[in-house]
N, CA and C of each residue as an Amber inpcrd file, in Angstrom:
protein
   669
 -13.9680000  -8.9710000  -4.9370000 -13.2820000  -8.5330000  -6.1980000
 -11.7820000  -8.5820000  -6.2490000 -11.3270000  -9.1140000  -5.1880000
  -9.9250000  -9.1290000  -5.2080000  -9.0760000  -8.2150000  -4.2330000
  -7.9260000  -8.4660000  -3.7760000  -7.3100000  -7.6990000  -2.7190000
  -6.8730000  -6.3820000  -3.5790000  -7.1230000  -5.2260000  -2.8010000
  -6.8040000  -3.9890000  -3.3610000  -7.7510000  -3.4850000  -4.5330000
  -8.8940000  -3.9720000  -4.5130000  -9.7390000  -3.3910000  -5.6190000
 -10.1710000  -2.0290000  -5.4650000 -10.0340000  -1.6520000  -4.1680000
 -10.3390000  -0.0640000  -3.9920000  -9.4610000   0.8250000  -4.6210000
  -8.3270000   0.3500000  -5.0660000  -7.3030000   1.1460000  -5.7660000
  -8.0350000   1.7130000  -7.1540000  -9.1240000   1.0450000  -7.5740000
  -9.8010000   1.4950000  -8.7550000 -10.9920000   2.1650000  -8.5220000
 -11.3720000   2.4910000  -7.1430000 -12.5140000   3.1160000  -6.7540000
 -12.7990000   4.5740000  -7.3430000 -11.7820000   5.3950000  -7.1900000
 -12.0410000   6.9430000  -7.6900000 -10.5740000   7.2650000  -7.8260000
 -10.3570000   8.3120000  -8.6220000  -9.0220000   8.8730000  -9.0360000
  -8.3950000   9.3350000  -7.4920000  -7.1570000   9.2440000  -7.5420000
  -6.2710000   9.6180000  -6.4230000  -5.9540000  11.2340000  -6.7090000
  -6.1110000  11.9400000  -5.5680000  -5.7570000  13.3130000  -5.6250000
  -4.1730000  13.2020000  -5.0400000  -3.3040000  13.6110000  -5.8350000
  -1.9350000  13.7690000  -5.3430000  -1.6000000  14.8420000  -4.4830000
  -1.4550000  14.4570000  -3.0940000  -1.1750000  15.4350000  -2.1100000
  -2.4740000  16.1620000  -1.7150000  -3.6220000  15.6120000  -2.0130000
  -4.9060000  16.3650000  -1.9030000  -5.1900000  17.3230000  -3.2220000
  -6.3130000  18.2140000  -2.6680000  -6.6690000  19.2880000  -3.5210000
  -6.0580000  20.7080000  -3.0420000  -4.9880000  21.1570000  -3.6980000
  -4.4470000  22.3350000  -3.0700000  -3.9690000  23.3870000  -4.1070000
  -3.5220000  24.6870000  -3.7340000  -3.0150000  25.4690000  -4.6260000
  -1.6460000  26.1150000  -4.1250000  -1.3590000  25.7390000  -3.0600000
  -0.1200000  26.3170000  -2.2750000  -0.1900000  27.9120000  -2.2300000
  -1.4180000  28.2700000  -2.0950000  -1.6380000  29.7040000  -1.8510000
  -2.5620000  29.8700000  -0.5410000  -3.8080000  29.3200000  -0.7980000
  -4.8290000  29.3710000   0.3240000  -4.8070000  28.0180000   0.9570000
  -4.4970000  27.0150000   0.2870000  -4.5200000  25.4110000   0.7950000
  -3.2490000  24.9300000   0.3340000  -2.3840000  24.3040000   1.2230000
  -1.2390000  23.7530000   0.9570000  -1.1770000  22.3830000   0.7440000
  -0.3250000  21.9240000   0.0610000  -0.2600000  20.5590000  -0.1900000
  -0.0510000  19.6240000   1.0500000  -0.4640000  18.3170000   0.9880000
  -0.2570000  17.4400000   2.0040000  -0.5790000  17.9870000   3.3840000
  -1.6300000  18.7260000   3.4850000  -2.2030000  19.3020000   4.7390000
  -3.5630000  18.7750000   4.9970000  -3.9460000  18.9590000   6.1010000
  -5.3520000  18.4780000   6.6830000  -6.3820000  19.1510000   5.6950000
  -6.1540000  20.3640000   5.5130000  -7.2900000  21.0020000   4.5030000
  -7.2570000  20.3680000   3.1560000  -6.2330000  20.1310000   2.6570000
  -5.9760000  19.5950000   1.1630000  -6.5640000  18.1400000   1.1490000
  -6.2720000  17.2930000   2.1620000  -6.6080000  16.0340000   2.0770000
  -8.2960000  15.8240000   2.3420000  -8.7040000  16.8290000   3.2590000
 -10.2640000  16.7540000   3.5800000 -10.9990000  17.1910000   2.5570000
 -10.3940000  18.2190000   1.8540000 -11.0950000  18.7820000   0.5180000
 -11.2350000  17.8830000  -0.3370000 -10.3020000  16.9870000  -0.5590000
 -10.4220000  15.9300000  -1.6520000 -11.3530000  14.8470000  -1.0870000
 -11.1700000  14.5710000   0.1620000 -12.0820000  13.5520000   0.6650000
 -13.5580000  13.8540000   0.5470000 -13.8170000  15.1290000   0.9280000
 -15.1680000  15.5700000   0.8520000 -15.8820000  15.5520000  -0.6890000
 -14.9040000  15.4430000  -1.5750000 -15.2150000  15.3390000  -3.0510000
 -15.1590000  13.9670000  -3.4790000 -15.1420000  12.9220000  -2.5530000
 -15.1210000  11.6340000  -2.8350000 -13.9730000  11.0060000  -3.5750000
 -12.8180000  11.8100000  -3.4200000 -11.5980000  11.4210000  -4.2260000
 -10.7450000  10.5610000  -3.3140000 -10.0480000   9.4430000  -3.9360000
  -8.9930000   8.8640000  -3.1330000  -7.8540000   9.7720000  -2.9680000
  -6.9950000   9.3530000  -1.8340000  -6.0330000  10.1380000  -1.3700000
  -4.6180000   9.5260000  -1.4950000  -3.7430000  10.3740000  -2.3460000
  -2.2580000  10.0200000  -2.3790000  -1.4840000  10.8630000  -1.5040000
  -0.9170000  10.5260000  -0.3450000  -0.1470000  11.3130000   0.7530000
   1.2170000  10.8400000   0.7120000   2.2400000  11.7010000   1.1360000
   3.6260000  11.4260000   1.3130000   3.9900000  11.5000000   2.7950000
   4.6750000  10.6170000   3.1700000   5.1820000  10.6530000   4.7620000
   6.6050000  10.4990000   4.8140000   7.1820000  11.3220000   5.7790000
   8.5370000  11.3920000   6.0500000   8.6260000  11.4510000   7.7870000
   9.7890000  11.1460000   8.0910000  10.0380000  11.1330000   9.5160000
  10.9860000  12.3020000   9.9990000  10.5970000  13.0980000  10.9870000
  11.3370000  14.1120000  11.4660000  12.4410000  13.7180000  12.3710000
  13.2690000  14.5580000  12.8330000  14.5560000  13.9960000  13.7350000
  13.9840000  13.4890000  14.9750000  12.8600000  13.9410000  15.4910000
  12.2490000  13.3040000  16.8610000  11.3400000  12.3280000  16.4640000
  11.3390000  11.5290000  15.3930000  10.5970000  10.5190000  15.1100000
   9.2260000  10.6020000  14.9230000   8.7700000  11.7830000  14.2200000
   7.2270000  11.9920000  14.1630000   6.9050000  11.7750000  12.5580000
   6.0510000  10.9580000  12.3500000   5.6380000  10.7490000  11.0470000
   4.6980000  11.9700000  10.5410000   5.2560000  12.5880000   9.5580000
   4.2500000  13.8210000   9.0590000   4.1050000  13.6190000   7.5170000
   3.2160000  14.4550000   7.0160000   2.9370000  14.5380000   5.6230000
   3.6580000  15.6580000   5.0540000   4.7820000  15.1460000   4.2420000
   5.5860000  16.0760000   3.6180000   6.2320000  15.4790000   2.3780000
   6.2070000  16.1390000   1.2000000   6.7380000  15.5140000   0.0210000
   8.1460000  15.6210000  -0.2420000   8.8020000  16.6370000  -0.0700000
  10.1850000  16.8650000  -0.4630000  11.0650000  16.3190000   0.6540000
  12.3550000  16.0640000   0.3070000  13.4830000  15.6970000   1.1460000
  13.7500000  16.8370000   2.1790000  13.8850000  18.0410000   1.5340000
  14.2020000  19.2770000   2.1040000  13.1110000  20.2000000   2.2930000
  13.2040000  21.3890000   2.6750000  12.3150000  22.4550000   2.8780000
  12.3850000  23.5150000   1.8710000  13.1870000  23.4050000   0.9280000
  13.6460000  24.4630000   0.1850000  12.4390000  25.0350000  -0.8790000
  11.5390000  24.1170000  -1.2430000  10.5150000  24.4160000  -2.3020000
   9.4110000  25.2950000  -1.4180000   8.9250000  24.5730000  -0.3060000
   7.8850000  25.0400000   0.3990000   8.1270000  26.1780000   1.3710000
   9.2110000  26.0800000   2.1200000   9.4920000  26.8830000   3.1730000
  10.6810000  27.7650000   2.9750000  11.3080000  27.7080000   1.7420000
  12.6110000  28.4480000   1.5210000  13.7600000  28.2160000   2.4750000
  13.8250000  26.9410000   2.9050000  14.8360000  26.5030000   3.9360000
  15.6410000  25.3390000   3.2350000  16.9760000  25.2850000   3.4520000
  17.7760000  24.2260000   2.8780000  17.7850000  22.9050000   3.7200000
  17.2700000  23.0820000   5.0380000  17.2400000  21.9850000   5.9060000
  16.5580000  20.7030000   5.3720000  17.0190000  19.4300000   5.6410000
  16.1210000  18.3670000   5.4030000  15.1320000  18.2010000   6.5550000
  14.0590000  17.4780000   6.1720000  12.9290000  17.1990000   6.9520000
  13.5470000  16.5150000   8.1490000  14.4370000  15.4910000   7.8100000
  14.8340000  14.5350000   9.0190000  15.7740000  15.1950000   9.7550000
  16.2590000  16.3130000   9.6410000  17.2200000  17.1290000  10.5080000
  16.6580000  17.9950000  11.5800000  15.2790000  18.1180000  11.5100000
  14.5710000  18.9280000  12.4100000  13.4410000  18.3450000  13.2660000
  13.2570000  18.6730000  14.5260000  12.2440000  18.2520000  15.4120000
  10.9550000  18.7920000  14.8820000   9.7710000  18.0980000  15.1230000
   8.4780000  18.5650000  14.6870000   8.0740000  19.9490000  15.1620000
   8.2710000  19.9360000  16.5490000   7.9200000  21.2940000  17.0600000
   8.6080000  22.4420000  16.4770000   9.8570000  22.3610000  16.0310000
  10.7690000  23.4180000  15.3470000  10.0550000  23.5160000  13.9360000
   9.7570000  22.5580000  13.3380000   9.2170000  22.5290000  12.0070000
   7.8560000  23.3460000  11.9850000   7.1140000  23.1000000  12.9340000
   5.6940000  23.8010000  13.0250000   5.8470000  25.2560000  13.3690000
   7.0700000  25.5790000  14.1120000   7.2940000  26.9130000  14.5340000
   7.7110000  27.7420000  13.2190000   8.4930000  27.0580000  12.3480000
   9.0700000  28.0260000  11.2200000   8.0920000  27.9510000  10.0350000
   7.1790000  27.1130000  10.0230000   6.1360000  26.8320000   9.0430000
   5.0870000  27.8630000   9.0520000   4.7400000  28.5420000   7.8040000
   3.5310000  29.4260000   7.8970000   2.1110000  28.5460000   7.5340000
   2.2610000  27.3640000   7.6870000   1.0410000  26.4640000   7.6440000
   1.1240000  25.4340000   8.2710000   0.1180000  24.7370000   8.8000000
   0.1640000  23.3970000   9.4850000   0.6510000  22.3760000   9.0030000
   1.6750000  21.6250000   9.3490000   2.0940000  20.4100000   8.7040000
   1.6010000  19.2450000   9.5780000   0.7140000  18.2930000   9.1490000
  -0.0180000  17.5210000  10.0340000   0.9200000  16.2250000  10.2410000
   0.7290000  15.6230000  11.4540000   1.1780000  14.4190000  11.6520000
   0.3770000  13.3170000  10.9590000   0.7560000  12.3500000  10.5770000
  -0.0280000  11.2850000   9.8350000  -1.2290000  10.8350000  10.5360000
  -0.9930000  10.7130000  11.9010000  -2.0760000  10.2020000  12.7820000
  -3.2870000  11.2830000  12.8110000  -2.9700000  12.5820000  12.5520000
  -4.1670000  13.5100000  12.7290000  -4.8490000  13.2690000  11.4310000
  -4.0540000  13.0980000  10.3030000  -4.9460000  12.7380000   8.9980000
  -5.7990000  11.4950000   8.8780000  -5.0680000  10.5570000   9.5070000
  -5.8290000   9.1830000   9.5880000  -7.2440000   9.3410000  10.3550000
  -6.9540000  10.0500000  11.5160000  -8.1810000  10.1820000  12.2660000
  -9.2600000  10.9940000  11.7960000  -8.8310000  12.0470000  10.8670000
  -9.7870000  13.0490000  10.2670000 -10.3250000  12.3410000   9.1040000
  -9.7170000  11.5090000   8.3030000 -10.2590000  10.8060000   7.0140000
 -11.1470000   9.8120000   7.5900000 -10.6990000   9.0420000   8.5660000
 -11.7340000   8.1030000   9.4480000 -12.2730000   7.1170000   8.4230000
 -11.6390000   6.4170000   7.5000000 -12.0480000   5.4430000   6.6560000
 -13.0320000   5.8920000   5.6330000 -13.1550000   7.1230000   5.3930000
 -14.1850000   7.6950000   4.4530000 -13.7230000   7.5310000   3.0000000
 -12.4980000   7.4620000   2.6070000 -12.0490000   7.3560000   1.3410000
 -10.7180000   6.4980000   1.3100000 -10.4490000   5.7180000   0.2920000
  -9.1570000   5.1260000   0.1110000  -7.9880000   6.0630000   0.3700000
  -6.8440000   5.4960000   1.0290000  -5.5540000   6.2760000   1.1230000
  -4.3870000   5.5960000   0.5840000  -3.6250000   6.1460000  -0.1680000
  -2.3110000   5.5930000  -0.7260000  -1.1290000   6.3590000  -0.1040000
  -0.3670000   5.6230000   0.7970000   0.6420000   6.4190000   1.3160000
   2.0380000   5.9740000   0.6810000   2.4830000   7.0710000   0.2710000
   3.8230000   7.0650000  -0.3260000   4.8850000   7.2100000   0.6370000
   5.7040000   6.1560000   0.7510000   6.8590000   6.3230000   1.8220000
   8.0540000   6.7760000   1.2420000   8.5180000   8.1330000   1.6500000
   9.5540000   8.8070000   0.9690000  10.8530000   8.4380000   1.5400000
  10.8700000   7.9660000   2.7670000  12.1520000   7.3990000   3.3630000
  12.1740000   5.8790000   3.5450000  13.4140000   5.2040000   3.3290000
  13.1190000   3.7520000   3.4420000  13.9430000   3.2390000   4.6830000
  14.2250000   4.1130000   5.6970000  14.9150000   3.6840000   6.8310000
  14.0300000   2.7490000   7.6920000  14.5590000   1.9390000   8.4370000
  13.9080000   1.1800000   9.4390000  12.7940000   1.8170000  10.2440000
  13.2600000   2.9820000  10.7620000  12.5080000   3.5960000  11.7130000
  11.1220000   3.9180000  11.1110000  11.1230000   4.4240000   9.8780000
   9.9790000   4.8920000   9.1840000   9.0820000   3.7040000   9.1140000
   9.5610000   2.4880000   8.7000000   8.7030000   1.2540000   8.5330000
   8.2600000   0.8290000   9.8240000   8.9340000   0.7670000  10.9280000
   8.3950000   0.3880000  12.1720000   7.4240000   1.3570000  12.8030000
   7.6470000   2.7290000  12.6540000   6.6640000   3.6460000  13.2570000
   5.3240000   3.5830000  12.3810000   5.6040000   3.5680000  11.1460000
   4.3000000   3.4240000  10.2760000   3.4660000   2.2920000  10.5740000
   4.1970000   1.1460000  10.6140000   3.3980000  -0.2200000  10.8650000
   2.7130000  -0.0970000  12.1850000   3.2610000   0.4450000  13.2160000
   2.6910000   0.6770000  14.6400000   1.4470000   1.4540000  14.3650000
   1.5060000   2.6590000  13.6920000   0.5350000   3.5630000  13.5280000
  -0.7180000   2.9050000  12.7390000  -0.4350000   2.1130000  11.8630000
  -1.4530000   1.5700000  10.9320000  -2.2290000   0.2580000  11.4430000
  -1.7690000  -0.3120000  12.4040000  -2.2620000  -1.4980000  12.9720000
  -3.7360000  -1.5200000  13.0290000  -4.2680000  -0.3670000  13.6970000
  -5.7350000  -0.2140000  14.1060000  -6.5130000   0.4820000  13.0300000
  -5.8980000   0.8480000  11.9640000  -6.6300000   1.6580000  10.8420000
  -7.5460000   0.6010000  10.1210000  -8.8100000   0.7530000  10.0140000
  -9.6110000  -0.1180000   9.4180000 -10.2760000   0.1930000   7.9150000
  -9.7280000   1.3440000   7.5270000 -10.2450000   1.8100000   6.2220000
  -9.3870000   1.2240000   5.0020000  -9.6340000   1.5560000   3.9130000
  -9.0750000   1.0500000   2.6000000  -7.7530000   1.8550000   2.6500000
  -6.4130000   1.0670000   2.6610000  -5.2580000   1.6190000   2.6350000
  -4.2950000   0.9210000   1.7500000  -3.3700000   1.5850000   1.1090000
  -2.3070000   0.8720000   0.4370000  -1.0150000   1.5990000   0.7140000
   0.1010000   0.9540000   0.5930000   1.4410000   1.4690000   0.6620000
   2.2700000   1.3790000  -0.6070000   2.9840000   2.3630000  -0.9280000
   3.8950000   2.2860000  -2.1110000   5.0660000   3.0780000  -1.6170000
   6.1170000   2.5770000  -2.4450000   7.5490000   2.9440000  -2.2330000
   8.4430000   2.5820000  -3.3970000   9.6060000   3.3870000  -3.6720000
  10.4470000   3.1100000  -4.6630000  11.2980000   2.0530000  -4.1240000
  11.4030000   1.6940000  -2.8820000  12.2970000   0.6880000  -2.2240000
  11.5610000  -0.6300000  -2.3050000  11.9480000  -1.5860000  -3.0500000
  11.2910000  -3.0080000  -3.1380000  11.3200000  -3.5340000  -1.7670000
  12.4510000  -3.5260000  -0.8810000  12.4460000  -4.0420000   0.4070000
  11.2380000  -3.6680000   1.2960000  11.0240000  -2.2130000   1.2170000
  10.0910000  -1.6160000   1.9070000   8.7340000  -2.1630000   1.6020000
   8.5030000  -2.3110000   0.2240000   7.1870000  -2.7390000  -0.2000000
   7.0100000  -4.2930000   0.2100000   8.0030000  -4.8870000   0.1850000
   7.8480000  -6.4180000   0.6500000   7.6080000  -6.5720000   1.9660000
   8.2600000  -5.5890000   2.8860000   7.8880000  -5.6930000   4.2180000
   6.5030000  -5.4490000   4.6340000   5.8940000  -4.4560000   3.9150000
   4.4640000  -4.1790000   4.2100000   3.4540000  -5.3320000   3.5310000
   3.9450000  -5.7870000   2.5650000   3.0940000  -6.9060000   1.9860000
   2.9400000  -8.1100000   2.9160000   4.2930000  -8.4180000   3.4740000
   4.3120000  -9.4680000   4.4460000   3.4360000  -9.3020000   5.7110000
   3.0690000  -7.9740000   6.0680000   2.2190000  -7.5700000   7.1310000
   0.8150000  -7.4200000   6.5720000   0.4540000  -8.0890000   5.4380000
  -0.8610000  -8.0340000   4.8520000  -1.3890000  -6.6680000   4.4950000
  -0.4440000  -5.6900000   4.1000000  -0.9520000  -4.5450000   3.6040000
  -0.9390000  -4.5660000   1.9680000  -1.9690000  -4.0120000   1.3860000
  -1.9210000  -3.7830000   0.0490000  -0.6460000  -2.8820000  -0.3460000
   0.2570000  -3.3860000  -1.2380000   1.5700000  -2.8200000  -1.2050000
   1.9290000  -2.6850000  -2.9190000   2.5790000  -1.7170000  -3.2140000
   3.0470000  -1.5840000  -4.6430000   4.3600000  -0.7910000  -4.8400000
   5.1080000  -1.2470000  -5.8980000   6.2110000  -0.5050000  -6.2100000
   6.1750000   0.5710000  -7.2420000   6.9160000   1.6520000  -6.8000000
   6.7790000   2.8690000  -7.5620000   7.9740000   2.8250000  -8.7190000
   7.5930000   2.9780000  -9.9350000   8.5070000   2.9570000 -11.2070000
   8.4370000   4.1270000 -11.9270000   9.6600000   4.6910000 -12.3610000
   9.6080000   5.8340000 -13.1590000  10.5570000   5.5430000 -14.4320000
  10.7710000   6.6480000 -15.1210000  11.6020000   6.5070000 -16.2600000
  13.1350000   6.2480000 -15.8850000  13.3800000   6.7260000 -14.7270000
  14.7610000   6.6530000 -14.1720000  14.9040000   5.5980000 -13.1170000
  14.0010000   5.0050000 -12.7010000  14.2150000   4.2520000 -11.4450000
  13.2680000   2.9700000 -11.4340000  13.7280000   1.8510000 -11.2250000
  13.0000000   0.5570000 -11.0190000  12.4500000  -0.0150000 -12.3070000
  12.9510000   0.3230000 -13.5500000  12.4180000  -0.1860000 -14.5290000
  12.7210000  -1.7510000 -14.7810000  13.8550000  -2.0930000 -14.2360000
  14.4950000  -3.4420000 -14.4180000  13.3700000  -4.2780000 -13.8010000
  12.5530000  -4.0430000 -12.7350000  11.6460000  -4.8110000 -12.2020000
  10.5650000  -5.1520000 -13.0060000  10.2220000  -4.4860000 -14.1140000
   9.2540000  -4.7690000 -15.1130000   9.3530000  -6.2000000 -15.8420000
  10.6510000  -6.4990000 -15.7860000  11.0180000  -7.8670000 -16.4070000
  11.0600000  -9.1070000 -15.4120000  10.7300000  -8.7800000 -14.1500000
  10.8170000  -9.7370000 -12.9780000   9.3700000 -10.0350000 -12.6440000
   9.2660000 -11.0870000 -12.1650000   8.1090000 -11.5820000 -11.4060000
   8.0790000 -11.0890000  -9.9810000   7.5770000 -10.0450000  -9.4920000
   7.8220000  -9.6030000  -8.1970000   6.4620000  -9.7490000  -7.3200000
   6.8090000  -9.7480000  -6.0680000   5.7010000  -9.9920000  -5.0530000
   5.0850000  -8.5010000  -4.5670000   4.2280000  -8.0840000  -5.4510000
   3.3810000  -6.9150000  -4.9700000   2.0160000  -6.9280000  -5.4930000
   1.1360000  -6.1130000  -5.1390000  -0.1030000  -6.0460000  -5.2900000
  -0.5080000  -5.0600000  -6.6500000   0.3530000  -4.1140000  -6.7730000
   0.1960000  -3.1570000  -7.8470000   1.5400000  -2.4700000  -8.1930000
   1.5470000  -1.8980000  -9.4170000   2.6970000  -0.9890000  -9.7820000
   2.0340000   0.3800000 -10.0780000   3.0080000   1.2180000  -9.4330000
   2.6460000   2.6920000  -9.5280000   3.6510000   3.3610000 -10.4580000
   3.2480000   3.5780000 -11.7110000   4.2080000   3.8640000 -12.7860000
   3.9870000   5.2220000 -13.3400000   5.2690000   5.8590000 -13.4330000
   5.2330000   7.1980000 -14.2660000   4.4040000   6.9440000 -15.4790000
   3.4280000   7.8680000 -15.7700000   2.2970000   7.4560000 -16.7270000
   2.8050000   7.3310000 -18.0560000   3.8570000   8.1530000 -18.4450000
   4.3430000   7.7720000 -19.7650000   5.6180000   7.1520000 -19.9490000
   5.8230000   6.2170000 -18.9990000   6.9140000   5.4100000 -18.8960000
   6.8180000   4.2700000 -19.8220000   5.6570000   3.7060000 -20.1200000
   5.3630000   2.6010000 -20.8440000   4.4530000   2.6640000 -21.9590000
   4.5590000   1.8830000 -22.9650000   3.5350000   2.0820000 -24.1670000
   2.2320000   1.2190000 -23.6520000   1.2430000   1.5800000 -24.3690000
  -0.1000000   1.0260000 -23.9960000  -0.1630000  -0.5110000 -23.9720000
   0.5080000  -1.1660000 -24.9030000   0.4730000  -2.5290000 -24.9640000
   1.2580000  -3.2490000 -23.7000000   2.2800000  -2.4380000 -23.2710000
   3.0330000  -3.0780000 -22.0330000   2.2420000  -2.7990000 -20.8090000
   1.4300000  -1.7430000 -20.6560000   0.6550000  -1.5130000 -19.4760000
  -0.5320000  -2.6990000 -19.5130000  -1.0080000  -3.0250000 -20.7840000
  -2.0160000  -3.9530000 -20.7490000  -1.4460000  -5.3920000 -20.5910000
  -0.2170000  -5.6950000 -20.7190000   0.2970000  -6.9990000 -20.5000000
   0.5090000  -7.1770000 -19.0030000   0.8650000  -5.9700000 -18.3360000
   1.1830000  -5.9820000 -16.8340000  -0.0680000  -5.9770000 -16.1230000
  -1.3460000  -5.5250000 -16.6680000  -2.4300000  -5.6670000 -15.8950000
  -2.8900000  -7.0840000 -15.5410000  -2.2020000  -8.0130000 -16.4190000
  -2.6520000  -9.5910000 -15.9680000  -2.4060000  -9.9820000 -14.7120000
  -1.0920000  -9.2370000 -14.3340000  -0.5260000  -9.8800000 -13.1060000
  -0.5210000  -8.6640000 -11.8490000  -0.8890000  -7.3360000 -12.1710000
  -0.7870000  -6.3640000 -11.2620000  -1.8420000  -5.2910000 -11.3920000
  -2.3970000  -4.7340000 -10.4510000  -3.3280000  -3.5140000 -10.7330000
  -2.2850000  -2.4970000 -10.8680000  -2.6750000  -1.5330000 -11.9350000
  -1.6790000  -0.5750000 -12.4950000  -2.1870000   0.9000000 -12.2300000
  -1.4820000   1.7010000 -11.5410000  -1.6690000   3.2330000 -11.4110000
  -0.7760000   3.9030000 -12.1520000  -1.2710000   5.0030000 -12.8610000
  -0.3710000   5.9370000 -13.5720000  -0.1040000   7.2550000 -12.8720000
   1.0170000   7.7090000 -12.7100000   1.2020000   9.0290000 -11.9530000
   2.1690000   9.8940000 -12.6940000   2.4450000  11.1340000 -12.4560000
   1.4210000  12.0140000 -11.9110000   0.7730000  12.9860000 -13.1340000
  -0.5110000  12.8770000 -13.2870000  -0.8160000  13.6710000 -14.5450000
  -1.5230000  14.9470000 -14.0230000  -1.4800000  16.0350000 -14.8690000
  -2.0080000  17.3150000 -14.3790000  -2.6660000  18.2990000 -15.6060000
  -3.0190000  17.3490000 -16.5930000  -3.9040000  18.1410000 -17.4710000
  -5.1130000  17.2360000 -18.0310000  -6.0490000  17.7520000 -18.5570000
  -7.2500000  17.0730000 -18.9720000  -7.1280000  16.0740000 -20.1280000
  -6.3280000  16.5600000 -21.0140000  -6.2280000  15.6080000 -22.2360000
  -5.4800000  14.4400000 -21.8060000  -4.3810000  14.4580000 -21.0040000
  -3.7940000  13.2300000 -20.7480000  -4.4830000  12.3450000 -19.7740000
  -5.2680000  12.9110000 -18.9160000  -6.1310000  12.1960000 -17.9680000
  -7.1200000  11.4230000 -18.8970000  -7.7570000  12.0420000 -19.7990000
  -8.8340000  11.4510000 -20.5180000  -8.3280000  10.2450000 -21.5290000
  -7.0440000  10.4550000 -21.8000000  -6.4000000   9.2360000 -22.6370000
  -5.8680000   8.1700000 -21.6730000  -5.1390000   8.4380000 -20.5900000
  -4.6650000   7.5100000 -19.8050000  -5.5610000   6.6170000 -18.7700000
  -6.7340000   7.2690000 -18.5810000  -7.6000000   6.6910000 -17.8370000
  -8.1830000   5.3230000 -18.3720000  -8.0050000   5.3460000 -19.6660000
  -8.3770000   4.2150000 -20.4690000  -7.2740000   3.0900000 -20.4640000
  -6.0940000   3.5110000 -20.2180000  -4.9010000   2.5610000 -20.2300000
  -4.5830000   1.9020000 -18.9410000  -4.8270000   2.7430000 -17.8590000
  -4.3020000   2.2950000 -16.5060000  -5.5810000   1.9380000 -15.6530000
  -5.4530000   1.2450000 -14.5990000  -6.5700000   0.9480000 -13.7080000
  -7.1130000   2.2720000 -13.0770000  -6.1140000   2.9510000 -12.7910000
  -6.6120000   4.3540000 -12.2230000  -5.3250000   5.3250000 -12.1560000
  -5.6410000   6.7310000 -11.8980000  -4.6310000   7.5110000 -12.0770000
  -4.3850000   8.4280000 -10.7830000  -3.0830000   8.7820000 -10.5860000
  -2.8450000   9.7420000  -9.6310000  -2.6810000  11.1500000 -10.1950000
  -3.4120000  12.1660000  -9.7610000  -3.7910000  13.3180000 -10.4190000
  -3.3630000  14.5520000  -9.5970000  -2.5220000  15.4190000 -10.1500000
  -2.3130000  16.7450000  -9.5690000  -3.1510000  17.7820000 -10.2600000
  -3.0810000  18.9000000  -9.4440000  -3.7170000  20.1620000 -10.0950000
  -5.2160000  19.8310000 -10.4330000  -5.7710000  19.1910000  -9.6160000
  -7.1940000  18.5930000  -9.9760000  -8.2870000  19.5460000 -10.2850000
  -8.2850000  20.6360000  -9.4770000  -9.3640000  21.6440000  -9.8890000
  -9.0530000  22.2280000 -11.2400000  -8.0040000  22.5010000 -11.5860000
  -7.5750000  23.0870000 -12.9470000  -7.9610000  21.7310000 -14.1760000
  -7.6380000  20.5400000 -13.6630000  -7.9850000  19.4990000 -14.5860000
  -9.3460000  19.2940000 -15.0130000 -10.3110000  19.4520000 -13.9230000
 -11.5470000  19.1620000 -14.0890000 -12.5070000  20.3860000 -14.0820000
 -11.9940000  21.4770000 -14.1630000 -12.9160000  22.6860000 -14.2130000
 -13.8710000  22.8500000 -15.3980000
């Protein structure tokens, strides 16, 4: 059915299923909770100072850990020591998911070290997996390595690429960034993912517009 058709398989749980009280985002618990409910996974990766690929969304630790430090400025062992929840290395998550559901990896850093370390780690992963990034050069790098790859587009970034014929498998677009007709036109050339939705009304409307959606606050959306 075409390369990357697994992107349409089931909705993507943004950072897993979590509440940041009993289950934290981008943790082994949150992703496995989503996987056990047969949801596809959208996870975020960053590189620590000692070159450890971990699951973490933000550039710094202020929101989750009340610290101003950037993730890239701290060693993984130190990060684990100061965190009150387990921050998993990417390998731990890949081993646990073990090909059971599709995974969409959002690369938050575009430095060469992230690309090389991620490529090394993913070489032997056999499950359905895709890469996305705001950085087009990073996307092209992974597409040349035969990974399903897509460009992230928001209201503030990368909209200029919508008028170009770019070499990607899918576009991951802020869900209200385009009108319905524009999304329909782009579907002729790319698979289209809409992100990030967090209420039932929007989900019910935009699931008919996009090929699939990346959804946050899933338990509340579908309760």
